[in-house]
N, C-alpha and C positions, 0 to 999 in steps of 0.2 A: 504493501501501499504505500500510496504518497505521501508525503507530510514536507513541511515546511519548518517545525519545529526542529532545532538543531542545537549545537553548541559544541565547544570544545574541553576536554578532559585531560587533566593533569594532577595525578596523585588523587585519584578519588574525587576532587573537586569539579563540577559543571559550572562552565560557564555559557549559560544559555542564549541563545540568540535564536533569529529566524534564520535560513540558510543564505538568505542573500547578503546578510550582514557578516558573515564570517572572515571575508576578507579585509573590513574595516577592523574587526576585533583580533583578526593577523595582524595587521600593522600595527594597532595599540599594543600588544603583546611586544613586537620587534623593538618598537620605541622604547618602552621601558629598559629589557634588555640591552639595548645598547647604551642608553643613557647610564647603565650601572658603570662601565669602565671603556677604554679605549679598545681593549683586545676584542670585548665583544660587537665591539661597531664595525672593528678590521674582520673580523668573521663574517657578518651578513655582507658586508660591503663585496668582501674575496666571494662568497658564496654568489651573490647576485651576479658576477662579472660576465657569465655565461649566458644571461636571458636576456632576449630582446624581443621574441617574437610574442611570451607571454612574460607575466609578473612574478618574483620569485617568493611574495610572502607566504603563502598556504605552503609551498612545498619546504621552506625554512621552517615554519612552524611544526609541520608534522615528522619531516626528517629528521632535524637537526636538534630540535627543543623537546621534541617525544610529547607533541601532544596527541592526543585522540580526538577522531571528528565522529559524532553523533549523527546517524540518519545520512550518513555519506550519498550524494546524490539526488537527494530527496526522498531514498527507500527509508520507508520506517522499520525499528527493531532491526538494525546492521550500525556495524563500527568500522571506522577505518583507522589504522595503526601506518606510522613509517617503520622502515626500518633499513638505513642505508640510503640505496636509492631508489628503493622501491615501496609500495603503499597496497596493503593488503584487507581485504574486504571478512570482516567478522560478523558473526550473528549475534544475537542479545545475550548470549552466555561466551561470547567473545571466543567461540571457536571459528576455525575458517570456514568459509563457505565455500570457497574453491583452493586449491590447492595451487592453482596458476596463478601469476600476480596480476593487483587487478588496474593500478595505474602507476606510471612511473613521474617523475621529476618531469618538468616542462623548460627545461633548458634549450638552448636550440643543440648542444650537443648529444643530449639524451635524446631527443626527438628526432635525430639525424635526419637537419634540414640543410638542403642542398639545393639548387637550381636544377629543375627537369629541363632533361636534353633528350633529343631522339636516340638516344644508343638504347637499342633496344634490349642489349644483352642485360642490361640495367631494370630492364621493366619489369614490375611485379606489383602486385596488391598493395595500394598507399591511399593516402590521401596528398590533394594538391592545395595549397595555400592562394591566398590572392597575388602574391607574388611569385606564383609560378616556381613553388619550391615544394620538393618531397615530405613529408612527413610520415615517418613511421619506426618508432625504434627498434635498434636492430635483435631485441629479444623478443619484436613482436610479429606478428602473424597475422594478416586480414585487419578490418577496419574497427572490429567491435572495441577492444579496450581502447584505441586511440580516439575512437566518439565520446566516449565515455569520459576521459581525461581533457578534451577540449569543452564536455558542455558544464563537467565541473568548474572549469574556468569562468564561465558565464554564469554560473547559478549561483557562485560565491560572492558575485558583483552585483547581480541585475534582480531586483522584485518583478518587475513584469514579467521577464522571463519565465521565473520560476513558477509565477501564477498562473501565465500560458499552459505552461507546460504540467500542472496540475489538473487543466481542465480536457487537454487533449488526449487522444488515444493514437499514439502514429509511432513509427517508427523514430528513431534516435537521429540516426543520420538525415533522414527527411526533414527533421523539426529542428536539428541546430543548424542545417543548411539556410533556415528562414534569416538566420541573425549573424552568421557567418560564412564569407565565401570559400566553398570548399570544394572540389571536383576528387569523386569518389572513384580511383584509378583503380582498373582489372585488368589485367595481362593472362591472354588464355594464349597456350603454346601449343601447339599440334604438329610435331616434329619442326621440319624450318620455318613453318607458318606461324606469323604472332601477330594477333590480333589484339586491339583492346579496346575494351568500353570506359565510358565515362558517363557517371550521374551526378549533376549538377543541377543548379536550380539558375535559371537564365535573368531573372531578376537582380542576382548577387554574383554574377560575374564579372572579373575583373578583366581588364584588357589585357594582363599577362595569360589568365588561363584561357582565353579565347583565343590568343596566338599559340599557345600551346596546341590546342585543340584541334585549330587550323593545317598546323604542320601536321598534324597526325593524320588527317584527312587526305592532304596533300602526298602524304608519302606512303598512303594506304596501309596505314598502320592500327585506322578505323575506318567505319563507313557510318553516314548518318543513321541510320537503324541501329547502329551500337550506342548513339549517343542520348542518353536517355535525360529530357529537362523534366523536373519534378515540378514546375510551375502549371504544367499540363492538367496536373491531378489534383495539384495544391497552389490555388493562383494566391499565395498570400501577399500581402505587400513588406518585399524581403529589405530587411534593417542590415547594414554592415557594421558591427561591433568591433571588427579586428583592432582599429586605433584604439580604441576605448581601452582595449584589453594589453597593448603592448607595453613593455617595460620602456622600450627606447625611445617611447613617443610620450611616456607618462613617469617615467623614473624622478624619484625623489630621494633625498638623502634623508635618512630615518636618525 
C-alpha cells in the first residue's frame, strides 16, 4: 500500500515527516553534522564531488551517517538501510525483502554516466537522460532498479508528484517520464543483427535524445515501429524536473 507517511530513523529515534520532506530533513541533518567540525564538512564536500546529475544529501545521510528510511518509495511497512555504496529494502520486521540490491548511490560514477554513441558493441538495456547520456550502474541489469532510484530522487523533493503517484495506477517508468526526460533503451541481438527499441514521451523529449534516435533510424539500428511514444496512451502535460534535481545547477555549501 502507498503512503506519504515517512521519516528517518537512527538509534531507535524516528524523525517523522512526509516523504516529500525527506530531502529537506537530510539537508538539515547534514548542516548540523558539518557545523560540528571542519573534518565533517570536508567529509561531506569530498563525498559530493562526483554528484552532478543528482544531489548527494539523501545518499550521504543513508549510506554515510547510517539513517534508516521509513516507507521508502512511498511503500508502507518497509524500511531502507544503507550499507557502504548500496541501499537495501527490508520489511516491517527489518528482514530483507529481496536478496538483490534495491538502489545505489546517485553520483555520476555509480550511475555509469557517459554519452551514448552509435557503438553497437556497447548497446544494452539502459536509460538515456535528457543530455543523451547512458544511465545504468554496472551492477544493474534492466530498467526496474534504476527507475526506482530516479523516482526516489523526485519523491523526496516534490509534494505534487508524490500525491499524483498515490492517485494513479500505472507503470513506474511511464509515470516518471511525465516528470523526467528519459528514454528506456533496449537492445535486441539476433546473431549479427542488432535492433534497438526506445520507449519515451515526446512531450518530454530533449533535442539530444531526439538526435540520438534520429541517428539510430538513419543507421538502421531501429525502425519507426520500434519507437514507442507514451504520450499516445497517456496525454499528460509533461514537466521536466531534471534541473531542479541537479546538484550541478543547485549546489550550495552546507
